[in-house]
Each structure stands twice: as C-alpha cells, then as structure tokens.
N, C-alpha and C positions, 0 to 999 in steps of 0.2 A: 551683494554677498556678505558684507560685513553684519549688516542687518538682520540677515537669514541667521547667521552664526549666533548672533548675540540671541536670538530669539527661540532658536534650538537651546541653548546652553542654559537660558533662564527658565524653559520650560522644564527643565530637570533632568536633561540628557549629560553625560559626561563628555568631557572635552573629545575623548576617544569615539564615543559614539556619534559626536557631532561632526567630527572628520570623517566618519565612515558614511555618515548620511549625506555629506555634501562632497564625498568622492575627494578628498582633500589630505594631504600630509598631516598629521597630528601636530608636528612641531609648527606648521604655518598657522593652524586654528589656535594655539595656544598662545602662538607671540600675538595674535590678532586680539585674541580677548585680553590679555594683559595690557595691549596697547589702547584698549578701550576701557580700561581699569576696573574689568569685571573680574570678580575674585568670588570663591565661596570659604567661609568658615571651616573650620573641621566638622564642628555640630551640623553646619547646613549640609556639608557633604554626606556625612552620615544620614541625616535625615532623608535625602535625596537618594540615596542608595539603598535605603531600607524601603521606601516608597516604591522604587521601581523593581522590587523583588518580592511585591505582594503578589501570592496566588494561592490556589487552593492545593495544598499537598495530598488532600484526600480523596482526589476523583477516581482513583481505582481500588477503593474501599470496597465498593460493591461493582460486580462486573455483569454489564447488561450487553444489550447491543451497541449503544454509543462507546462505552467504554471499550470493548473489544475491538470496534472498528480502531479506535485511537491506538490503542495498544498495538494493532497491526501497523499503524503509520511509524510508532516508535519503532518496532521491529525492524522497519526497513530503512528509515532515515534518521532515527535517534542515535544517541549514543550516552551510557552512563560510565562516569568515571570518579574515581576518588584521587583530589590532587594532592600534591606533596604536603600541603599543610592540612589536610585531612578533610576537606570539604567535599560533599557528595553531591555530584552534578548531575543533570539531564541535559542535554544539548539536542537540539534539533535541527537539521540541516537539509535546504532543498532549493532546488532551481525555482519551484513553483511558489509563489509569494501566497497564494491562495490558502496552500497547505499550513503554512508557518502560521498565517492569521487566523486559520481555524483550531491549530493547537494552542495559540493564545486565548481565544474565546474560550476553548473547553476547559483550559487550566484557570479560568477565570483569572487571568494574569494582567498587571500592569506594565510587565517587564517590555521591553525595548526589542523591537525586531532590528537586528543589524544585517548590514549588506555588504558583500564582499566582491571584489571584481577580481576573475582569474581566467586567464587564456581565453579572452572575450565572451567570457560568461558570467553571470551573475548570480550569486549564492546568497540566499537569506537565510537567518539563523535566529533562535532565541535560546535562552538558557535559563535554567531553573536550579537552584542550591537549596535542597533539603534532604536532611537524613532520611526521614520516614519515607519520601517518595522514593529514594534510591532503595530501601530495603523492600518496600512494595514491589517493586519493578522486578527486583531480583526473586521474589517469592512466586511472580508470573512468568518467569521464565527468561526474562531479559537479561544478559550478561554483559560485563565490561568486555571491550576488546571483541565483541560480539560476532564480526564479519565472517569469519571462518568456523565458528564453532556452535552459534546458535541453533537451538533447535524447536520442538514445539512449544506453542504457549501452553501454559497451567492454568486452563480455563475449562469451564463446562463444554463438552463437545457440541451442544445446541448453539454455541457463538462460533465456531469454527470459521462458517462462511461469513459473517460479517469481520472477523479478523482478517479472512482473506481478502475481503474488500478493501480494508485498510492497507493490506501489503499490495495489492493490486494499484492502489492510488499512488504509492510509494515508489515501488519497483516493477510494475506490470507495465505492459504496453499493449497497443491496439492499433492494427494497420492493415493497410489492403494491398497485397500483392498484385499489381496491375499486370504482370505478366501472365499470370494465371487466372486472372479474376477472382482471387480468393481471399477471404477475410482471415485474419489471423489474431490471437491473443496470447500474452504469455505473462509469467511471473517469474521473478528471478532472485536469487540469493546466492552469496559468496559461500554459504554453509551446505556441505553434502546432507547434513542431518535434516537443514530445513526443506532441501529439494526432495528428499526421500519422503519425508512427511506431507507435504502437499502432492506428491505423486499417489500417496495412499489414499488420500481423501479423493482425489481425481477417481481412482479406480472404485472406491465406494460407490461411487455415484453412476459408474459405467461409462465414464467418458473416455474417447479415444484421444490420446495425446501422445507427443512425442516428448524427448527429453535430450539434453546435452549439456556440454560444457565449453567454455573458451576461456581464453586468458587475458584478462584486465589488469593493466598496471601491475604484471608480473604475478597476479593471484588469480585463483580459478573462480569462476563465476556461471552457476548452472542455471538454466532455465527449462520450465517446463511450458511447452506450447500446443495450443489448440487451433484446429482450423474449420472455418465454416460453421457449419451447423452446431458444430462441437463448441466452437468459441461462442456462437450465440446462446447456446444454452447455458454455457457456464457462467458466462457475464450476466445473464438473465438473474441466475440463481444469487449472485453476489449483490447484484443491484436490489434484488426482491429482499435480501436479508436485511438491508437498513433501511428500505422504504423510505419515509420523510424523516426518519431520526438525525438523519446527517446529513450533512451538505457535500456531496461527492465532488472529486475536483472535476471541474466544468469542462476541461479541454477534452479529457477522456470520455465524460457522459456525453458529450455531443457526438463522437466518433461512435458511441456504442447506440445511441439513436438512429444513426446513419444505418449501421449494421442491422438493427431490428427492422428495418423496411425491406431488406433482402428477403427474396424469396427462394428457397433451396428445392431443387428438384428431387431431391434424394437424401437419406439417411447414409450414415456410414457403412462400411460392409457389416454382414450380421456380427452382433456382438454375443459373447458367451451365454448371457442371460436369454437372449432370442434362440439360442439352439436348443434350450430346454423345451421349447415348445415346436421348433422344428423336428425333432427326433420323437415327439409324442404321437399319438395316432388321430390328432385333431385333423379335421380335412383343411383344406385352402381357406376357405373363408373364415373358419372359426378359429384358425391359427393365427391369421392376420388380424383378428378383432381382439383376442389376446394380448398379442404384441403391441396393439396401436393403444391400448389400453391398460398397460402395465405402467407402475408407476415409476420405472426405471427408464421408460421412453421419454426423452426429453426435445421432441418437436418434429419427429418424422412420421410419415404412414407407409406401412407396408402394404404390397398389393399381393393377390394371389400368385400372379404371375412370377415375382421373384420367390415366392415360397417354392412355388413348383420346379423352378430353375434351380434353386438350391438343393432342393430334395434329389433332383433328377442328377446332379453332378455328385452329390455325395452317397448315391446310391448304393454304389458298390463295398463302401467303406462304412455305410454307418447303418444300414437294413439288413 
C-alpha cells in the first residue's frame, strides 16, 4: 500500500487526491508520505498544480454536434460556480465513470478524476478552473445553482437533438416494464422551465408523451416519459443526431439496441396531424398512404381498416 501511495503522489497527484484514489483518510496518507521522507517544495507543488489544470477552455467557441452533446451533459450533471476567492469553476459529477472520462477527453484535459464514496455509491468528478470557460457557459444558458432554474440552451435549434442526447446520457433513463411488457424512456430535470422546453420539442415532432413531477431530497424533479414505439422513435432521433461524432453512454446504448429489436404491432392513437388526412375527402387507401409517408410519421403503418373504424366512430360529429 505504501508503495502505491508513493507512486501516485510522485506521479503528480496531491495528497488529497491520492487519499481519495486509495480510499483512505487524508491524514493517514500524509503521515505515511512524511514517514517515507517524501515532500514537495513550494515551486514543485505549483508546477504540479499547473500541470493538473491543463485543458482547453475554448472548446465551446464553436457549437456543433459534439459541443451541443457535451453542453447537454453539463446541463445535466455539471455545475458552474464562483468561489469566495473569485475563482470561476466548472465541476462535473457522475456515477458513470465513462461520462467523466469522456468530458476529460473532450476538454483535452490533464486534470485528475476524483472519486467519492457516499451511501454505498461511488461518485466520480472532475473540475476545471477558468474564467473564460465560465463566462462562455453562461452565454450558452448554463447558470450557477442551476438545478431549479435552468432553461433552454442558447444554441441553434438544429443542435437541439444532440443537446438532448447529452441530457439523456446524463439525466435520462430507459427501462422495460415487464408487468405490461412495455419499453419506456424518460428525461428529467429539477427545473420546470427545462421540463416545459423539452415538452415543446416533443410536441414539435408529434411524439406522444406524459409528464409529471416527484419530490427528491425535498426538491421537485420533473420528467417527460415516452412509451413503446414513441420511446423507440425518440431515442432513434437522439442517437442519429450524434451518429458517430461522440461515444454515448454504453450501458444506455445497449438498452437502446435491445429496444430497437422490438416489433411493435401498432402505432399510438391517431395524432392531431393525422386527423387532417382523416377528415379529408381521401379514400381509405390514399389516406393511409399519405399518413404512412408523412415526415411526421416516426415508425408505424396505418391500415385502411383503422381509418374506416375512426371515420365511422366520428361520423356524427365530424362529417
């Protein structure tokens, strides 16, 4: 153990980071280092500190698919703040080591990834100190103490889906409800403004979804949920939006691939845009053709029998 502590400390980690990496008390690590006669001069400490804080603070100067994805991750699991001594920080924390590692690579950073154990869970984190990065994130819509107040990102709308892909990897979920044999995906936020913005995006694409809130740690948490074919189509849009530009969170991507193999027998109830065709003078066959080939159709096939059934049910009130 002593040799491992020595190796980590001499590699450039601080005594605090060495203690976290070894899951030991800092005072014990410090005592062992002193006992081995290992210390750093002030100049060496400053040199090491600067080395560990190397990264590219200009990664968000240009916003494209990759940048919008990582912005979504930061909106979910990141935090910007200004310390009492005036330092402007970005901290990213996640239980998924892959996400923290990906952020580190994206930032072209040499900063160390820290590890914290709490309530039998492991949290990984990385921090960046830079005033320009802080101000740029503010310009893009990220705010300090963001949990309850953050809103839509200030980026071009063509990157909304890749941004949501990042949010999904950070604060999303995908699961199978075995009691009803149905797939479900969701994205959550503690901010009602963010919840309403995500809802608007889903409505623009014609997705059927449900929304709600619950209390977590005495604070509200809002979620939008999509089920079945809607979940599949929404996730397909998100993953397609980043294509191979980023490496998505592996454990969620595996579930998505499972979902992709499911064959759904029918689509959702007729949506509002479909009713434009249902209420037209088109015959059953042509009506089905127009619905099935409409760009707002995201994965189902309507048949003449269903069109006939709907028209017969609504005959008295619509015809």
